[in-house]
Backbone bond lengths (Angstrom), bond angles and torsions (degrees), N, CA, C in turn:
res aa  C-N    CA-C-N  psi(-1)  N-CA   C-N-CA  omega(-1)  CA-C   N-CA-C  phi
1 M - - - 1.447 - - 1.529 111.71 -
2 L 1.332 115.88 -41.90 1.454 119.92 179.74 1.532 110.62 -60.91
3 N 1.314 116.22 -44.07 1.467 120.20 179.70 1.525 111.28 -62.07
4 G 1.322 117.00 -40.47 1.461 121.00 177.77 1.522 112.55 -63.06
5 L 1.334 116.11 -40.68 1.470 120.13 177.96 1.520 111.20 -67.18
6 I 1.312 117.10 -37.86 1.468 120.23 177.29 1.526 109.98 -61.41
7 H 1.338 116.20 -44.85 1.461 119.78 179.19 1.526 111.61 -66.39
8 L 1.328 117.25 -39.60 1.464 121.00 177.59 1.518 110.61 -62.08
9 H 1.323 116.67 -48.18 1.464 122.00 179.79 1.529 110.28 -61.76
10 S 1.319 116.75 -42.46 1.466 121.46 179.86 1.529 111.97 -67.50
11 G 1.316 116.78 -42.51 1.466 120.53 -179.07 1.511 112.71 -73.31
12 F 1.334 117.07 -35.43 1.458 121.17 -178.73 1.523 111.53 -66.86
13 R 1.340 116.44 -20.18 1.463 118.47 179.22 1.522 111.94 -58.65
14 W 1.345 116.72 -31.72 1.478 120.08 -178.83 1.524 110.21 -67.93
15 I 1.302 117.14 -37.34 1.472 120.67 176.53 1.521 109.00 -64.95
16 V 1.323 116.43 -45.43 1.473 120.94 179.17 1.531 109.98 -60.52
17 L 1.308 117.42 -46.81 1.466 120.81 -178.88 1.534 112.00 -63.21
18 L 1.319 116.67 -43.43 1.479 119.88 178.76 1.525 110.95 -64.77
19 L 1.326 117.78 -42.49 1.462 120.13 177.48 1.520 111.68 -65.10
20 L 1.306 117.17 -39.95 1.484 120.41 177.89 1.529 110.30 -62.03
21 I 1.320 116.69 -45.42 1.464 119.58 179.07 1.531 110.60 -63.12
22 A 1.321 117.53 -44.39 1.462 121.39 178.42 1.526 111.06 -61.22
23 A 1.335 116.18 -42.55 1.480 120.02 -179.85 1.527 110.99 -66.62
24 I 1.315 116.98 -39.15 1.465 120.96 178.69 1.533 110.26 -65.56
25 V 1.320 116.38 -43.09 1.477 120.25 179.61 1.528 110.91 -64.15
26 T 1.335 117.26 -46.13 1.482 119.06 -179.93 1.528 111.73 -65.24
27 A 1.341 116.22 -37.95 1.452 119.24 178.79 1.525 110.91 -67.17
28 F 1.333 116.19 -40.45 1.468 119.26 179.54 1.522 110.70 -64.63
29 K 1.335 117.03 -45.47 1.467 121.05 179.40 1.528 110.76 -61.93
30 G 1.309 116.47 -43.88 1.473 119.89 179.41 1.512 112.40 -64.87
31 W 1.312 116.20 -41.57 1.461 122.11 179.23 1.526 111.11 -63.96
32 R 1.330 116.84 -49.85 1.472 120.81 -176.30 1.521 112.86 -70.91
33 S 1.338 118.57 -32.81 1.455 120.76 -178.96 1.531 112.30 -92.22
34 K 1.322 115.84 -3.34 1.477 122.11 179.38 1.523 112.80 54.00
35 K 1.320 116.13 39.20 1.459 120.32 -179.39 1.522 109.79 -85.03
36 A 1.318 115.11 163.53 1.449 121.16 178.72 1.523 110.14 -70.54
37 Y 1.320 116.06 142.83 1.467 121.18 179.60 1.526 107.66 -70.27
38 S 1.335 115.09 122.64 1.468 119.73 -173.30 1.522 111.55 -105.33
39 G 1.312 115.07 170.72 1.450 121.72 177.01 1.519 112.45 -64.31
40 S 1.323 117.78 -35.57 1.460 120.06 178.34 1.526 111.48 -68.73
41 D 1.336 116.42 -34.22 1.473 119.63 175.26 1.522 110.57 -66.17
42 L 1.311 116.09 -43.24 1.460 120.38 178.06 1.533 110.13 -60.18
43 K 1.331 117.14 -41.60 1.474 120.03 -178.72 1.524 112.06 -63.36
44 I 1.314 116.63 -47.00 1.469 118.73 -178.37 1.521 111.18 -65.94
45 H 1.328 117.21 -38.13 1.459 120.15 178.68 1.526 111.60 -70.46
46 K 1.323 116.77 -36.34 1.457 120.78 177.94 1.531 111.23 -71.60
47 F 1.340 118.57 -42.67 1.466 121.22 177.23 1.534 110.83 -61.61
48 T 1.316 116.66 -37.42 1.457 120.21 176.77 1.514 110.66 -63.74
49 F 1.329 116.23 -46.18 1.461 122.73 177.11 1.526 110.59 -56.94
50 I 1.323 117.05 -46.63 1.477 121.99 -179.57 1.517 111.05 -65.81
51 S 1.341 117.38 -42.58 1.464 119.88 -178.72 1.531 111.31 -64.88
52 L 1.320 116.89 -37.11 1.455 120.03 176.43 1.510 111.38 -61.30
53 H 1.319 117.10 -39.23 1.462 120.44 -179.21 1.528 112.74 -75.87
54 I 1.297 116.70 -31.07 1.483 119.60 173.88 1.523 108.17 -65.11
55 Q 1.333 116.68 -44.66 1.460 121.35 179.76 1.544 110.38 -63.26
56 L 1.334 116.96 -39.30 1.451 120.97 176.00 1.521 111.03 -61.73
57 L 1.313 117.01 -44.48 1.466 121.21 179.63 1.527 110.71 -61.55
58 L 1.336 116.76 -44.53 1.468 119.93 177.61 1.535 110.21 -61.46
59 G 1.315 116.53 -43.09 1.457 120.77 179.15 1.508 112.85 -63.74
60 L 1.332 117.71 -40.14 1.463 120.13 178.22 1.520 112.25 -66.36
61 I 1.323 115.81 -37.97 1.471 120.29 176.18 1.524 109.39 -62.52
62 L 1.330 117.51 -46.82 1.459 121.33 177.86 1.516 111.58 -61.71
63 Y 1.295 116.23 -41.87 1.461 120.52 -179.39 1.513 109.61 -60.45
64 G 1.323 116.69 -44.43 1.451 120.58 179.94 1.515 112.97 -68.86
65 M 1.321 117.03 -36.04 1.463 120.70 -177.45 1.529 112.63 -78.07
66 N 1.309 117.32 -34.20 1.457 119.08 -169.60 1.518 113.05 -122.52
67 W 1.303 116.85 -69.83 1.452 120.14 -171.96 1.511 113.09 -70.90
68 G 1.332 116.65 -30.90 1.463 119.76 179.91 1.503 112.80 -61.12
69 K 1.327 117.84 -26.93 1.457 122.24 179.08 1.522 112.29 -71.60
70 K 1.326 116.55 -23.44 1.456 121.30 -175.20 1.525 113.03 -94.91
71 V 1.326 117.06 -0.34 1.453 118.96 -174.76 1.528 110.16 -75.16
72 N 1.286 114.80 115.38 1.459 123.09 168.99 1.527 105.68 -161.26
73 F 1.307 116.18 167.84 1.450 118.59 -173.08 1.530 112.43 -68.34
74 S 1.306 118.03 -30.12 1.466 119.29 178.47 1.526 111.68 -70.53
75 A 1.359 117.49 -27.10 1.449 121.39 179.89 1.524 112.51 -71.23
76 M 1.309 116.98 -17.49 1.457 120.09 -177.75 1.525 112.21 -68.92
77 S 1.321 118.26 -15.79 1.462 119.65 175.93 1.523 111.58 -77.53
78 D 1.330 117.28 -18.25 1.462 121.86 175.43 1.529 107.94 -82.56
79 K 1.342 116.78 118.05 1.450 121.12 -172.19 1.538 112.90 -63.11
80 V 1.320 117.45 -37.79 1.461 120.65 -178.35 1.537 110.13 -69.01
81 T 1.327 116.25 -46.67 1.466 120.00 179.53 1.511 110.21 -62.11
82 R 1.351 116.47 -44.02 1.466 120.52 178.39 1.525 111.28 -60.67
83 F 1.347 116.32 -41.47 1.450 119.58 -179.73 1.528 110.81 -58.15
84 Y 1.326 117.08 -50.33 1.464 119.84 -176.29 1.526 113.34 -73.41
85 T 1.336 117.26 -38.51 1.459 119.31 -175.80 1.529 113.65 -80.96
86 V 1.314 117.63 -24.98 1.459 119.86 -176.79 1.525 111.61 -118.02
87 E 1.320 116.65 -63.50 1.459 121.14 -170.13 1.531 112.55 -67.41
88 H 1.325 116.51 -55.23 1.477 121.10 -179.05 1.529 109.65 -60.77
89 F 1.302 115.83 -49.75 1.458 121.26 -176.86 1.516 112.37 -59.23
90 S 1.337 117.10 -51.10 1.468 119.92 -175.50 1.529 112.67 -69.91
91 M 1.330 117.86 -38.26 1.462 119.93 179.73 1.525 111.54 -69.14
92 M 1.322 116.86 -39.67 1.471 120.03 179.39 1.532 110.10 -67.80
93 L 1.321 116.16 -41.72 1.467 119.49 178.34 1.529 110.58 -62.88
94 L 1.309 117.96 -43.43 1.459 121.72 176.97 1.528 111.23 -61.20
95 A 1.324 116.75 -43.37 1.475 120.57 179.14 1.515 111.00 -61.06
96 I 1.317 117.94 -42.47 1.461 120.87 -178.01 1.530 110.68 -70.71
97 I 1.326 116.65 -35.59 1.469 120.12 176.73 1.534 109.67 -63.86
98 I 1.328 117.49 -46.26 1.465 120.97 -179.43 1.519 111.29 -63.02
99 A 1.340 117.53 -45.34 1.465 121.07 178.22 1.529 111.11 -63.34
100 S 1.309 117.46 -41.15 1.454 122.11 -178.92 1.524 112.16 -65.35
101 V 1.321 115.41 -47.13 1.468 119.26 179.29 1.525 109.59 -61.98
102 G 1.334 117.47 -44.45 1.464 119.91 178.02 1.527 112.94 -59.55
103 Y 1.327 116.20 -44.58 1.460 119.75 -179.84 1.535 111.20 -65.81
104 I 1.332 117.05 -46.33 1.471 120.91 -176.75 1.527 111.06 -65.20
105 V 1.343 116.29 -44.34 1.466 119.75 179.55 1.528 110.03 -66.75
106 S 1.320 117.54 -36.12 1.467 120.06 -178.66 1.527 111.55 -64.73
107 K 1.325 116.93 -30.18 1.473 119.75 178.99 1.533 111.67 -65.09
108 K 1.331 116.51 -24.24 1.454 121.30 -179.02 1.521 113.70 -88.86
109 K 1.328 115.68 -8.85 1.476 120.44 -179.74 1.538 109.40 -74.68
110 T 1.300 114.83 140.32 1.480 119.67 175.60 1.511 111.60 -95.48
111 D 1.317 116.65 -24.96 1.470 121.29 178.75 1.525 108.17 -85.60
112 D 1.340 116.74 119.66 1.460 121.95 -176.46 1.531 112.33 -62.88
113 T 1.311 117.71 -38.60 1.459 121.05 179.86 1.531 110.64 -63.65
114 A 1.330 116.37 -43.48 1.461 120.27 177.85 1.524 110.31 -65.14
115 R 1.294 117.25 -35.42 1.461 122.20 178.51 1.544 111.07 -63.85
116 Y 1.315 115.39 -48.48 1.469 119.64 177.24 1.535 111.45 -60.75
117 K 1.323 115.26 -43.79 1.452 120.82 -176.37 1.532 111.08 -63.31
118 L 1.309 116.29 -41.46 1.466 120.73 -179.96 1.544 110.99 -66.43
119 V 1.329 116.65 -44.10 1.456 120.30 177.76 1.529 109.37 -63.83
120 F 1.307 116.78 -43.07 1.470 120.65 -179.54 1.521 111.58 -56.38
121 F 1.325 116.64 -54.32 1.452 119.97 -175.18 1.525 113.31 -69.88
122 S 1.324 117.43 -40.17 1.462 118.97 179.86 1.516 111.46 -68.13
123 Y 1.315 118.19 -40.95 1.465 120.42 177.68 1.526 111.62 -71.06
124 L 1.314 117.98 -33.40 1.459 120.56 177.95 1.533 110.96 -66.40
125 V 1.317 117.20 -44.73 1.476 120.94 177.07 1.531 109.24 -61.95
126 A 1.313 116.84 -43.38 1.464 120.68 178.00 1.528 111.06 -60.03
127 L 1.321 116.95 -43.31 1.466 120.89 179.73 1.516 111.21 -61.43
128 V 1.320 116.96 -43.93 1.470 120.36 -179.85 1.527 110.41 -62.67
129 L 1.322 117.14 -44.28 1.455 120.29 178.18 1.523 112.18 -64.09
130 I 1.313 116.36 -40.97 1.457 120.77 178.63 1.505 112.09 -64.00
131 L 1.327 116.22 -45.25 1.460 119.98 178.37 1.532 111.67 -61.58
132 A 1.327 116.11 -35.63 1.463 120.05 178.70 1.529 112.47 -71.78
133 A 1.313 117.45 -27.80 1.470 121.49 -174.76 1.514 114.48 -99.15
134 I 1.326 118.13 -7.06 1.470 119.90 178.10 1.525 108.68 -70.07
135 P 1.318 117.13 135.33 1.469 119.07 177.44 1.522 111.61 -78.00
136 W 1.314 116.01 76.97 1.458 121.84 179.65 1.522 109.34 -64.39
137 P 1.313 118.19 149.90 1.480 120.44 179.69 1.537 111.55 -57.88
138 F 1.307 118.44 -33.19 1.452 122.16 -178.49 1.525 112.89 -93.22
139 G 1.314 117.09 -7.56 1.468 121.14 -174.10 1.491 115.09 -63.58
140 H 1.348 116.85 -45.44 1.450 119.79 -179.86 1.515 110.77 -68.91
141 W 1.297 116.30 -33.76 1.447 120.08 179.97 1.546 109.41 -63.13
142 L 1.335 115.25 -42.62 1.459 118.84 179.32 1.510 111.92 -70.46
143 A 1.333 115.22 -43.59 1.460 119.54 -175.00 1.530 112.81 -70.60
144 Y 1.309 116.90 -33.19 1.452 120.12 -174.22 1.513 113.93 -116.12
145 G 1.320 116.61 21.91 1.456 121.08 175.83 1.530 113.36 62.03
146 G 1.323 116.34 31.67 1.466 120.10 177.39 1.523 113.39 84.58
147 K 1.325 117.28 0.97 1.468 120.01 -177.87 1.523 109.85 -112.18
148 M 1.297 116.37 129.40 1.460 120.95 174.56 1.507 109.09 -116.82
149 G 1.325 115.25 129.98 1.478 119.61 174.39 1.426 115.55 85.83
């Protein structure tokens, strides 16, 4: 079951990333063209918001099942354990908080341009944080000079 959840969480990231990019593009186009906020824009921004929270839920389940068991101060010297228990977890949580606040506050805006702009910047910051915190196959090699553990 744990292996299946890891694969689900890892594979679902592509859906999250594609939705984030689509939401950022639609928000940028709407903001720059000063067009009215449409139902299709709301859908893409809402689906992105929902997908981020599904991914968060999967990550929290994994954290509790696997990495949460390894959390102790001596484990922090292990680079992989530290990455998942501290760096990945905190950066992803921050990204989802920023995206969520941007989306929720944007729903209360009456000015469509301001709404697009807020979604654009909050989702863009979230995307940058997420890309930085994803455990890319080459990421550890770059970060740790090719040495793990």
